[in-house]
All heavy atoms as TSV, in Angstrom:
chain	resi	resn	atom	element	x	y	z
A	1	MET	N	N	86.702	73.170	-127.487
A	1	MET	CA	C	87.748	72.757	-128.387
A	1	MET	C	C	87.578	73.127	-129.794
A	1	MET	O	O	86.409	73.107	-130.351
A	1	MET	CB	C	87.913	71.287	-128.218
A	1	MET	CG	C	89.024	70.759	-129.130
A	1	MET	SD	S	89.174	68.868	-129.077
A	1	MET	CE	C	90.577	68.744	-127.853
A	2	LYS	N	N	88.475	73.743	-130.380
A	2	LYS	CA	C	88.319	74.236	-131.848
A	2	LYS	C	C	88.709	73.098	-132.758
A	2	LYS	O	O	89.524	72.183	-132.336
A	2	LYS	CB	C	89.300	75.426	-131.968
A	2	LYS	CG	C	89.111	76.622	-131.142
A	2	LYS	CD	C	89.921	77.884	-131.645
A	2	LYS	CE	C	89.804	78.938	-130.650
A	2	LYS	NZ	N	90.855	78.737	-129.593
A	3	ILE	N	N	88.301	73.232	-133.886
A	3	ILE	CA	C	88.445	72.205	-135.011
A	3	ILE	C	C	89.987	72.137	-135.293
A	3	ILE	O	O	90.535	70.948	-135.638
A	3	ILE	CB	C	87.515	72.508	-136.185
A	3	ILE	CG1	C	87.170	71.162	-136.788
A	3	ILE	CG2	C	88.324	73.320	-137.315
A	3	ILE	CD1	C	85.904	71.261	-137.688
A	4	THR	N	N	90.638	73.365	-135.256
A	4	THR	CA	C	92.087	73.258	-135.537
A	4	THR	C	C	92.823	72.484	-134.510
A	4	THR	O	O	93.817	71.756	-134.821
A	4	THR	CB	C	92.720	74.670	-135.528
A	4	THR	OG1	O	92.281	75.419	-134.525
A	4	THR	CG2	C	92.199	75.361	-136.798
A	5	GLU	N	N	92.367	72.537	-133.255
A	5	GLU	CA	C	93.016	71.644	-132.126
A	5	GLU	C	C	92.914	70.126	-132.504
A	5	GLU	O	O	93.815	69.504	-132.297
A	5	GLU	CB	C	92.408	72.005	-130.899
A	5	GLU	CG	C	92.651	73.298	-130.210
A	5	GLU	CD	C	92.003	73.621	-128.956
A	5	GLU	OE1	O	92.031	72.588	-128.133
A	5	GLU	OE2	O	91.527	74.630	-128.773
A	6	LEU	N	N	91.699	69.882	-132.976
A	6	LEU	CA	C	91.512	68.400	-133.301
A	6	LEU	C	C	92.414	67.983	-134.610
A	6	LEU	O	O	92.981	66.963	-134.561
A	6	LEU	CB	C	90.076	68.252	-133.684
A	6	LEU	CG	C	89.057	67.912	-132.545
A	6	LEU	CD1	C	87.629	67.898	-133.168
A	6	LEU	CD2	C	89.397	66.595	-132.062
A	7	GLN	N	N	92.542	68.970	-135.519
A	7	GLN	CA	C	93.336	68.726	-136.722
A	7	GLN	C	C	94.762	68.495	-136.256
A	7	GLN	O	O	95.588	67.600	-136.784
A	7	GLN	CB	C	93.102	69.703	-137.689
A	7	GLN	CG	C	91.774	69.511	-138.381
A	7	GLN	CD	C	91.497	70.832	-139.274
A	7	GLN	OE1	O	91.881	71.985	-138.976
A	7	GLN	NE2	N	90.677	70.626	-140.257
A	8	ASN	N	N	95.261	69.333	-135.254
A	8	ASN	CA	C	96.679	69.246	-134.852
A	8	ASN	C	C	96.873	67.966	-134.134
A	8	ASN	O	O	97.849	67.300	-134.343
A	8	ASN	CB	C	96.902	70.451	-133.940
A	8	ASN	CG	C	97.094	71.709	-134.687
A	8	ASN	OD1	O	97.219	71.768	-135.897
A	8	ASN	ND2	N	96.926	72.914	-133.907
A	9	MET	N	N	95.870	67.487	-133.206
A	9	MET	CA	C	95.980	66.277	-132.621
A	9	MET	C	C	96.103	65.116	-133.548
A	9	MET	O	O	96.990	64.288	-133.394
A	9	MET	CB	C	94.748	66.017	-131.706
A	9	MET	CG	C	94.757	66.752	-130.398
A	9	MET	SD	S	93.240	66.652	-129.480
A	9	MET	CE	C	93.055	64.849	-129.292
A	10	ARG	N	N	95.350	65.199	-134.696
A	10	ARG	CA	C	95.335	64.131	-135.664
A	10	ARG	C	C	96.768	64.154	-136.355
A	10	ARG	O	O	97.281	63.075	-136.675
A	10	ARG	CB	C	94.193	64.236	-136.633
A	10	ARG	CG	C	93.983	63.133	-137.510
A	10	ARG	CD	C	92.858	63.311	-138.512
A	10	ARG	NE	N	93.273	64.374	-139.284
A	10	ARG	CZ	C	92.540	64.826	-140.315
A	10	ARG	NH1	N	91.300	64.227	-140.540
A	10	ARG	NH2	N	92.888	65.823	-141.057
A	11	MET	N	N	97.232	65.208	-136.594
A	11	MET	CA	C	98.603	65.327	-137.253
A	11	MET	C	C	99.634	64.636	-136.332
A	11	MET	O	O	100.520	63.894	-136.841
A	11	MET	CB	C	99.007	66.754	-137.658
A	11	MET	CG	C	98.369	67.207	-138.991
A	11	MET	SD	S	98.618	68.994	-139.319
A	11	MET	CE	C	100.176	69.343	-138.566
A	12	ARG	N	N	99.652	65.086	-135.001
A	12	ARG	CA	C	100.485	64.548	-134.186
A	12	ARG	C	C	100.353	63.012	-134.008
A	12	ARG	O	O	101.367	62.282	-133.798
A	12	ARG	CB	C	100.412	65.238	-132.772
A	12	ARG	CG	C	101.001	66.636	-132.691
A	12	ARG	CD	C	101.327	67.219	-131.442
A	12	ARG	NE	N	100.126	67.091	-130.611
A	12	ARG	CZ	C	99.318	68.116	-130.493
A	12	ARG	NH1	N	99.567	69.268	-131.093
A	12	ARG	NH2	N	98.211	68.118	-129.673
A	13	LEU	N	N	99.202	62.539	-134.052
A	13	LEU	CA	C	98.804	61.147	-133.976
A	13	LEU	C	C	99.410	60.439	-135.183
A	13	LEU	O	O	99.971	59.301	-135.009
A	13	LEU	CB	C	97.373	60.825	-134.047
A	13	LEU	CG	C	96.700	60.371	-132.644
A	13	LEU	CD1	C	95.170	60.540	-132.823
A	13	LEU	CD2	C	97.122	59.053	-132.347
A	14	GLY	N	N	99.418	61.049	-136.309
A	14	GLY	CA	C	99.943	60.452	-137.544
A	14	GLY	C	C	101.611	60.115	-137.342
A	14	GLY	O	O	102.030	59.203	-137.600
A	15	VAL	N	N	102.184	61.163	-136.768
A	15	VAL	CA	C	103.723	61.058	-136.540
A	15	VAL	C	C	103.853	59.869	-135.395
A	15	VAL	O	O	104.816	59.103	-135.659
A	15	VAL	CB	C	104.157	62.353	-136.058
A	15	VAL	CG1	C	105.723	62.241	-135.608
A	15	VAL	CG2	C	104.088	63.423	-137.151
A	16	LEU	N	N	103.060	59.956	-134.444
A	16	LEU	CA	C	103.185	58.929	-133.434
A	16	LEU	C	C	102.818	57.504	-133.922
A	16	LEU	O	O	103.727	56.543	-133.704
A	16	LEU	CB	C	102.053	59.357	-132.347
A	16	LEU	CG	C	102.158	58.509	-130.934
A	16	LEU	CD1	C	103.544	58.901	-130.300
A	16	LEU	CD2	C	101.066	58.876	-130.027
A	17	ARG	N	N	101.900	57.346	-134.850
A	17	ARG	CA	C	101.652	56.189	-135.399
A	17	ARG	C	C	102.785	55.537	-136.192
A	17	ARG	O	O	103.134	54.366	-136.083
A	17	ARG	CB	C	100.433	56.316	-136.465
A	17	ARG	CG	C	100.080	54.961	-137.056
A	17	ARG	CD	C	99.151	55.163	-138.220
A	17	ARG	NE	N	99.785	56.189	-139.178
A	17	ARG	CZ	C	99.267	56.811	-140.137
A	17	ARG	NH1	N	97.951	56.656	-140.359
A	17	ARG	NH2	N	99.920	57.544	-140.970
A	18	ASP	N	N	103.525	56.346	-136.884
A	18	ASP	CA	C	104.656	55.974	-137.751
A	18	ASP	C	C	105.781	55.507	-136.817
A	18	ASP	O	O	106.462	54.618	-137.067
A	18	ASP	CB	C	104.977	57.023	-138.628
A	18	ASP	CG	C	104.112	57.402	-139.725
A	18	ASP	OD1	O	103.113	56.655	-139.941
A	18	ASP	OD2	O	104.098	58.471	-140.340
A	19	ASN	N	N	105.968	56.312	-135.706
A	19	ASN	CA	C	106.969	55.957	-134.704
A	19	ASN	C	C	106.635	54.619	-133.985
A	19	ASN	O	O	107.517	53.813	-133.922
A	19	ASN	CB	C	107.165	56.978	-133.637
A	19	ASN	CG	C	107.731	58.239	-134.093
A	19	ASN	OD1	O	108.297	58.211	-135.315
A	19	ASN	ND2	N	107.576	59.294	-133.466
A	20	ILE	N	N	105.356	54.323	-133.637
A	20	ILE	CA	C	104.939	53.262	-133.103
A	20	ILE	C	C	105.124	51.925	-133.954
A	20	ILE	O	O	105.596	50.983	-133.645
A	20	ILE	CB	C	103.396	53.378	-132.564
A	20	ILE	CG1	C	103.309	54.248	-131.431
A	20	ILE	CG2	C	102.868	51.921	-132.216
A	20	ILE	CD1	C	101.990	54.639	-131.198
A	21	ARG	N	N	104.702	52.199	-135.223
A	21	ARG	CA	C	104.679	51.086	-136.225
A	21	ARG	C	C	106.204	50.621	-136.457
A	21	ARG	O	O	106.342	49.378	-136.754
A	21	ARG	CB	C	104.087	51.522	-137.499
A	21	ARG	CG	C	103.848	50.294	-138.406
A	21	ARG	CD	C	103.068	50.854	-139.686
A	21	ARG	NE	N	101.603	50.913	-139.349
A	21	ARG	CZ	C	100.728	51.756	-139.968
A	21	ARG	NH1	N	101.107	52.395	-140.878
A	21	ARG	NH2	N	99.440	51.775	-139.574
A	22	SER	N	N	107.149	51.446	-136.340
A	22	SER	CA	C	108.583	51.062	-136.417
A	22	SER	C	C	108.998	50.114	-135.437
A	22	SER	O	O	109.863	49.353	-135.580
A	22	SER	CB	C	109.402	52.286	-136.580
A	22	SER	OG	O	109.506	53.028	-135.406
A	23	ARG	N	N	108.264	50.205	-134.268
A	23	ARG	CA	C	108.713	49.382	-133.162
A	23	ARG	C	C	107.765	48.081	-133.072
A	23	ARG	O	O	108.243	46.957	-132.699
A	23	ARG	CB	C	108.461	50.010	-131.827
A	23	ARG	CG	C	109.615	51.031	-131.524
A	23	ARG	CD	C	109.253	51.840	-130.370
A	23	ARG	NE	N	110.350	52.805	-130.084
A	23	ARG	CZ	C	110.729	53.015	-128.929
A	23	ARG	NH1	N	110.325	52.388	-127.893
A	23	ARG	NH2	N	111.721	53.920	-128.862
A	24	ASP	N	N	106.473	48.199	-133.311
A	24	ASP	CA	C	105.491	47.160	-133.135
A	24	ASP	C	C	104.316	47.339	-134.237
A	24	ASP	O	O	103.612	48.291	-134.165
A	24	ASP	CB	C	104.952	47.253	-131.707
A	24	ASP	CG	C	104.050	46.079	-131.364
A	24	ASP	OD1	O	103.325	45.635	-132.259
A	24	ASP	OD2	O	104.019	45.685	-130.241
A	25	GLU	N	N	104.307	46.370	-135.016
A	25	GLU	CA	C	103.331	46.444	-136.194
A	25	GLU	C	C	101.883	46.432	-135.741
A	25	GLU	O	O	101.080	47.202	-136.226
A	25	GLU	CB	C	103.561	45.144	-137.156
A	25	GLU	CG	C	102.818	45.421	-138.414
A	25	GLU	CD	C	103.441	46.453	-139.276
A	25	GLU	OE1	O	104.632	46.677	-139.249
A	25	GLU	OE2	O	102.587	47.107	-140.050
A	26	ILE	N	N	101.475	45.601	-134.664
A	26	ILE	CA	C	100.074	45.603	-134.243
A	26	ILE	C	C	99.745	46.977	-133.505
A	26	ILE	O	O	98.571	47.467	-133.698
A	26	ILE	CB	C	99.892	44.299	-133.339
A	26	ILE	CG1	C	100.072	43.041	-134.267
A	26	ILE	CG2	C	98.559	44.390	-132.705
A	26	ILE	CD1	C	100.231	41.825	-133.451
A	27	ALA	N	N	100.629	47.315	-132.607
A	27	ALA	CA	C	100.413	48.740	-132.003
A	27	ALA	C	C	100.163	49.700	-132.986
A	27	ALA	O	O	99.312	50.623	-132.878
A	27	ALA	CB	C	101.466	49.004	-131.070
A	28	GLY	N	N	100.924	49.713	-134.090
A	28	GLY	CA	C	100.724	50.733	-135.239
A	28	GLY	C	C	99.453	50.585	-135.824
A	28	GLY	O	O	98.825	51.690	-136.188
A	29	GLU	N	N	98.903	49.386	-135.985
A	29	GLU	CA	C	97.550	49.200	-136.495
A	29	GLU	C	C	96.477	49.836	-135.605
A	29	GLU	O	O	95.593	50.545	-136.093
A	29	GLU	CB	C	97.190	47.750	-136.556
A	29	GLU	CG	C	98.148	46.893	-137.431
A	29	GLU	CD	C	97.707	46.816	-138.940
A	29	GLU	OE1	O	96.407	46.744	-139.094
A	29	GLU	OE2	O	98.514	46.848	-139.743
A	30	TYR	N	N	96.695	49.640	-134.229
A	30	TYR	CA	C	95.738	50.267	-133.288
A	30	TYR	C	C	95.770	51.813	-133.376
A	30	TYR	O	O	94.802	52.482	-133.450
A	30	TYR	CB	C	96.059	49.825	-131.895
A	30	TYR	CG	C	95.770	48.385	-131.619
A	30	TYR	CD1	C	96.573	47.689	-130.889
A	30	TYR	CD2	C	94.494	47.903	-131.901
A	30	TYR	CE1	C	96.160	46.297	-130.522
A	30	TYR	CE2	C	94.167	46.647	-131.707
A	30	TYR	CZ	C	94.997	45.824	-130.940
A	30	TYR	OH	O	94.627	44.594	-130.637
A	31	ALA	N	N	96.990	52.412	-133.553
A	31	ALA	CA	C	97.170	53.887	-133.665
A	31	ALA	C	C	96.531	54.374	-134.977
A	31	ALA	O	O	96.014	55.303	-134.965
A	31	ALA	CB	C	98.626	54.242	-133.642
A	32	GLY	N	N	96.543	53.478	-136.078
A	32	GLY	CA	C	95.927	53.834	-137.241
A	32	GLY	C	C	94.285	53.878	-136.972
A	32	GLY	O	O	93.715	54.725	-137.580
A	33	ASP	N	N	93.845	52.930	-136.257
A	33	ASP	CA	C	92.396	52.876	-135.930
A	33	ASP	C	C	91.949	54.123	-135.324
A	33	ASP	O	O	91.025	54.749	-135.712
A	33	ASP	CB	C	92.062	51.695	-135.167
A	33	ASP	CG	C	92.178	50.360	-135.981
A	33	ASP	OD1	O	92.319	50.388	-137.128
A	33	ASP	OD2	O	92.183	49.256	-135.186
A	34	VAL	N	N	92.848	54.552	-134.292
A	34	VAL	CA	C	92.490	55.707	-133.555
A	34	VAL	C	C	92.487	56.959	-134.465
A	34	VAL	O	O	91.678	57.798	-134.343
A	34	VAL	CB	C	93.527	55.988	-132.468
A	34	VAL	CG1	C	93.261	57.269	-131.809
A	34	VAL	CG2	C	93.403	54.856	-131.399
A	35	MET	N	N	93.446	56.882	-135.443
A	35	MET	CA	C	93.486	58.091	-136.449
A	35	MET	C	C	92.262	58.089	-137.299
A	35	MET	O	O	91.751	59.141	-137.582
A	35	MET	CB	C	94.690	57.978	-137.368
A	35	MET	CG	C	95.820	58.474	-136.799
A	35	MET	SD	S	97.011	59.140	-138.044
A	35	MET	CE	C	96.117	60.308	-138.897
A	36	SER	N	N	91.721	56.972	-137.711
A	36	SER	CA	C	90.503	56.947	-138.495
A	36	SER	C	C	89.284	57.332	-137.643
A	36	SER	O	O	88.360	58.002	-138.243
A	36	SER	CB	C	90.278	55.569	-139.247
A	36	SER	OG	O	90.153	54.490	-138.295
A	37	PHE	N	N	89.277	57.095	-136.373
A	37	PHE	CA	C	88.212	57.562	-135.478
A	37	PHE	C	C	88.264	59.159	-135.511
A	37	PHE	O	O	87.234	59.771	-135.664
A	37	PHE	CB	C	88.390	57.142	-134.041
A	37	PHE	CG	C	88.027	55.640	-133.802
A	37	PHE	CD1	C	88.794	54.868	-132.906
A	37	PHE	CD2	C	87.011	55.119	-134.432
A	37	PHE	CE1	C	88.418	53.496	-132.629
A	37	PHE	CE2	C	86.607	53.845	-134.146
A	37	PHE	CZ	C	87.453	53.019	-133.340
A	38	MET	N	N	89.516	59.675	-135.292
A	38	MET	CA	C	89.603	61.148	-135.359
A	38	MET	C	C	89.147	61.815	-136.630
A	38	MET	O	O	88.523	62.718	-136.683
A	38	MET	CB	C	91.030	61.535	-135.117
A	38	MET	CG	C	91.610	61.029	-133.857
A	38	MET	SD	S	91.606	62.303	-132.391
A	38	MET	CE	C	92.162	63.817	-133.213
A	39	THR	N	N	89.578	61.124	-137.637
A	39	THR	CA	C	89.084	61.610	-139.122
A	39	THR	C	C	87.551	61.687	-139.200
A	39	THR	O	O	86.951	62.570	-139.651
A	39	THR	CB	C	89.751	60.623	-140.153
A	39	THR	OG1	O	91.120	60.684	-140.023
A	39	THR	CG2	C	89.415	61.273	-141.502
A	40	ASN	N	N	86.950	60.536	-138.659
A	40	ASN	CA	C	85.412	60.485	-138.697
A	40	ASN	C	C	84.731	61.594	-137.923
A	40	ASN	O	O	83.781	62.203	-138.295
A	40	ASN	CB	C	84.956	59.016	-138.329
A	40	ASN	CG	C	85.255	57.982	-139.276
A	40	ASN	OD1	O	85.677	58.181	-140.409
A	40	ASN	ND2	N	85.332	56.734	-138.694
A	41	ILE	N	N	85.430	61.755	-136.651
A	41	ILE	CA	C	84.861	62.833	-135.835
A	41	ILE	C	C	85.044	64.164	-136.488
A	41	ILE	O	O	84.044	64.874	-136.489
A	41	ILE	CB	C	85.637	62.795	-134.461
A	41	ILE	CG1	C	85.337	61.572	-133.704
A	41	ILE	CG2	C	85.376	64.097	-133.725
A	41	ILE	CD1	C	86.248	61.286	-132.493
A	42	LEU	N	N	86.159	64.424	-137.071
A	42	LEU	CA	C	86.375	65.667	-137.763
A	42	LEU	C	C	85.327	65.930	-138.865
A	42	LEU	O	O	84.886	66.949	-139.096
A	42	LEU	CB	C	87.808	65.795	-138.284
A	42	LEU	CG	C	88.806	66.265	-137.135
A	42	LEU	CD1	C	90.272	65.998	-137.780
A	42	LEU	CD2	C	88.609	67.696	-136.910
A	43	SER	N	N	85.156	64.927	-139.656
A	43	SER	CA	C	84.230	65.006	-140.841
A	43	SER	C	C	82.749	65.250	-140.462
A	43	SER	O	O	82.057	65.967	-140.993
A	43	SER	CB	C	84.364	63.889	-141.791
A	43	SER	OG	O	83.980	62.605	-141.334
A	44	ARG	N	N	82.508	64.613	-139.317
A	44	ARG	CA	C	81.036	64.771	-138.749
A	44	ARG	C	C	80.967	66.187	-138.199
A	44	ARG	O	O	79.911	66.795	-138.427
A	44	ARG	CB	C	80.811	63.816	-137.580
A	44	ARG	CG	C	80.484	62.369	-138.069
A	44	ARG	CD	C	79.964	61.665	-136.958
A	44	ARG	NE	N	78.686	62.033	-136.422
A	44	ARG	CZ	C	77.567	61.504	-136.827
A	44	ARG	NH1	N	77.441	60.566	-137.677
A	44	ARG	NH2	N	76.279	62.115	-136.289
A	45	ILE	N	N	81.900	66.658	-137.507
A	45	ILE	CA	C	81.861	67.995	-136.930
A	45	ILE	C	C	81.842	69.055	-138.085
A	45	ILE	O	O	80.896	69.955	-138.061
A	45	ILE	CB	C	83.006	68.324	-136.164
A	45	ILE	CG1	C	83.015	67.614	-134.732
A	45	ILE	CG2	C	83.158	69.802	-135.785
A	45	ILE	CD1	C	84.226	67.734	-134.072
A	46	SER	N	N	82.496	68.911	-139.122
A	46	SER	CA	C	82.491	69.938	-140.161
A	46	SER	C	C	81.254	69.809	-141.042
A	46	SER	O	O	80.704	70.753	-141.583
A	46	SER	CB	C	83.814	69.764	-141.168
A	46	SER	OG	O	83.861	68.475	-141.568
A	47	LYS	N	N	80.682	68.559	-141.103
A	47	LYS	CA	C	79.355	68.418	-141.796
A	47	LYS	C	C	78.256	69.179	-141.072
A	47	LYS	O	O	77.471	69.791	-141.725
A	47	LYS	CB	C	79.195	66.872	-141.927
A	47	LYS	CG	C	78.075	66.580	-142.997
A	47	LYS	CD	C	77.678	65.124	-143.049
A	47	LYS	CE	C	78.886	64.171	-143.186
A	47	LYS	NZ	N	78.650	62.750	-143.129
A	48	GLU	N	N	78.296	68.874	-139.741
A	48	GLU	CA	C	77.359	69.664	-138.899
A	48	GLU	C	C	77.318	71.249	-139.011
A	48	GLU	O	O	76.405	71.867	-139.082
A	48	GLU	CB	C	77.438	69.343	-137.451
A	48	GLU	CG	C	76.866	67.916	-137.020
A	48	GLU	CD	C	77.187	67.526	-135.655
A	48	GLU	OE1	O	77.494	68.460	-134.893
A	48	GLU	OE2	O	77.136	66.281	-135.304
A	49	ARG	N	N	78.615	71.610	-139.038
A	49	ARG	CA	C	78.684	73.050	-139.268
A	49	ARG	C	C	78.099	73.548	-140.536
A	49	ARG	O	O	77.705	74.645	-140.727
A	49	ARG	CB	C	80.240	73.448	-139.145
A	49	ARG	CG	C	80.761	73.430	-137.858
A	49	ARG	CD	C	82.117	73.963	-137.685
A	49	ARG	NE	N	82.469	73.918	-136.233
A	49	ARG	CZ	C	83.551	74.441	-135.731
A	49	ARG	NH1	N	84.400	75.124	-136.515
A	49	ARG	NH2	N	83.818	74.498	-134.466
A	50	VAL	N	N	78.284	72.853	-141.734
A	50	VAL	CA	C	77.786	73.098	-142.948
A	50	VAL	C	C	76.339	73.151	-142.961
A	50	VAL	O	O	75.610	74.023	-143.498
A	50	VAL	CB	C	78.285	72.205	-144.165
A	50	VAL	CG1	C	77.673	72.375	-145.415
A	50	VAL	CG2	C	79.816	72.399	-144.191
A	51	ASP	N	N	75.712	72.126	-142.245
A	51	ASP	CA	C	74.286	72.029	-142.189
A	51	ASP	C	C	73.589	73.106	-141.440
A	51	ASP	O	O	72.431	73.531	-141.742
A	51	ASP	CB	C	73.841	70.736	-141.488
A	51	ASP	CG	C	74.263	69.516	-142.307
A	51	ASP	OD1	O	74.490	69.659	-143.419
A	51	ASP	OD2	O	74.228	68.319	-141.669
A	52	ARG	N	N	74.239	73.872	-140.497
A	52	ARG	CA	C	73.682	74.915	-139.721
A	52	ARG	C	C	73.460	76.128	-140.512
A	52	ARG	O	O	74.085	76.382	-141.479
A	52	ARG	CB	C	74.594	75.373	-138.500
A	52	ARG	CG	C	74.361	74.196	-137.413
A	52	ARG	CD	C	75.190	74.626	-136.205
A	52	ARG	NE	N	75.393	73.469	-135.301
A	52	ARG	CZ	C	76.302	73.266	-134.474
A	52	ARG	NH1	N	77.273	74.226	-134.371
A	52	ARG	NH2	N	76.320	72.231	-133.711
């Protein structure tokens, strides 16, 4: 999996989160948590690439 694929997934998740939040506030919070996991994963991956 390429880093751009992860970034695209995160962008789509952002749109999804906003759609979910408009229907259900708590589900939107969960989607936001998933987005922050993705952000952490991406920053770790890019940090490891810099370290190499």
